[in-house]
N, C-alpha and C positions, 0 to 999 in steps of 0.2 A: 503493499500500501504505500504509495508517495506521498509526501509530507503536505501536499494539498488534500487528499483524499483525508487523511489523518487528521487536519484541521475541520473539514467538513462534518465527519463524523463527530467530533468533540461537541461542534457548534449544535448539531442535531439531538446529540445526545443532551445535553442544554435546553434547547427550544422544551425536548420532552419530560426533561426533569422540573421545569419549571410549572410545563400543564399540572403535573403530578402535585406537585408542592402547593398550586393554588387550589387544587381539590382537593387537598387533604388540610391544608390550613388557611385559605383564605389568602387571596392577594396580599394584603397587609401584613399577616400574620409570616408569609412567606420573604426570607430574606437571602439575601444574596450566598450567605454563607449557605445555609438550607440546599438552597438549589444548586449549587456548587458540591457539596457533599451528596445528593440524592444523582447527580450525573457522574460523578467519582471524578471530578475534575479538582486543583488544588484553586483557592480563591484568587490567586493571582493568575493564572489560566483561565477562569471565567472572565474576568476584569480583559484579558489579552481578546477575545471576544466579543465583550460587550461591555459598554464603560458603565450602565446600570440598568436596573429592570423596565425602565419605560422603552430602553434599546432592544431586549426581549420582548417586550411588548409590542414593538413595530414592528419586528420578524413576524410576531403573530400574527399580527393584520396581514402580515402578506401571506404567510399560510391560510389563513382563513378567506383570503381575496380568490386564492386557489381554487380552496372548496364549494367557493359559491359559483364558481364558471358553469358547472354542470346542470346547476338549477337555472342560471339565465340560459342555457343554452335548452334547456326544456322548456323554458317562454317560447325560445323561439324557432322549436323543433317541429311542430303539429300544421296541418293545413289549417284545420278549424281553432281558433284561440279555444276555445271551453275545451277541446282535448289538451292542450299546453296547459289552461289551468288545472284543471285536474291530475295530470302527469305530474306538472310544479306544486300543487298541495300536497299530494301523497309522500312524494320525497323528502318535501323540506318540512314536513310534520314528522317522518320516519327519524330526520338527523337532528329536528329540535327537540325530539322527544327520546335521543340519547341520554341518560342520565347524565355521563362526563358532557354532552354538548350543553343541557340546560344547567346544569351546575356552572361552566365556566362562563356561559352568558349571562348566570346573573349575579356573579362575582366581577365580570368584568364590566357590567350594566353599573353595579353598585361604584365601583372605583371611580365609571367615569361620572358620576354626579358630583363626585369631588373634585377631579381631576380635569376639567375643559380638556387638555392635551391629547390626555388617552381618550378621550369623547370622541375628539376629529380624527385621532387615527380611524378608529371602526365607525364612524359614520360614512367615512366615503366608502368602505366597501358597502354597507347597508342602502346609499343612494344610489351603488351602482342596481344593485338588485331592485329597487323602488323604481327607478328609470325601467327596468325592464319589463317589470310586472305592471308597470304603469301604460308600457306601450301593449304588452298584450290584450288587459282591459278592454284596450280602445277606445276608451272614454275620449271625449272631444269637449273637455272642462277645463276651467284654469285649476280646479283641484285634484285632477287627476293624479299626481305624486301624493294627496292626501288620500286617495281613496285606498291607492296601492299601499301606501304605509298603512292605513288600517285592516288590509287585508292583512298584511305581515304580521301586523299585532294580534289580530284574529289567531293566526297559525300559529304564532307564538305562545300565546297566551294557553291555546287548547296544547299545546305541549308538554309547557311547563306546571300545568294543572293536574296532567296526566301524570308525568314523573312526582309529583307531590305527592300524588295519592299512591305511588308506587304500583302503577298501574300503564298499563299501553295506550295511545288514543284507540276506542272501539269501532265497529262501526257505525252505532249509531252518530258518534261525534265525526268519524271522517262524510258518513251519507248527508247531516247537518251542514258541513263546514263547501261541502260542493253545494248544495243548494245555494248557499250563501255566496259563494264566485258567480252562482248560475244568476242572480239578481244583481252582485256589483257588475258583470259584463253585458247587463244591459243600459242604455244609456237613462242616466238619471235627468230629471228634469233640472 
């Protein structure tokens, strides 16, 4: 393994360790020393890769952006917008209902309330998803992005509630979600 490959491998271990530490301790309680220990690197080595926790969050935001690409592609894929919306809703609901994704979302959202810089990092990803969803909804209204954001809130809220209740989103929730999406795709007055 080359020096560059080793550095990339260590960086990946640090990212993974950060996620584990945030999930186990919460964002505020997960310190750089904890992350280094979990990654199996020295504190100095950690700082060689990332100058601080916010730099790691920027890397996590880039990873999140890449993870959102398949959802954006789903919104653009089908010939009928309703098919795209259904496929997107199912896939995004499943993604958000994964306990680790739900908990990480809650931790980073809470930290976003405290730190506007962190909010801005993750809002850029959300804005791309909102734009794609708004386009697929096909709404010709100045509130198009607001409608799309509310749809995302609905999906994310449904997923978070299911995780909080230690269950998967059920068929009834999915059916209601699809009915609401069908209504949202109709042109509002």
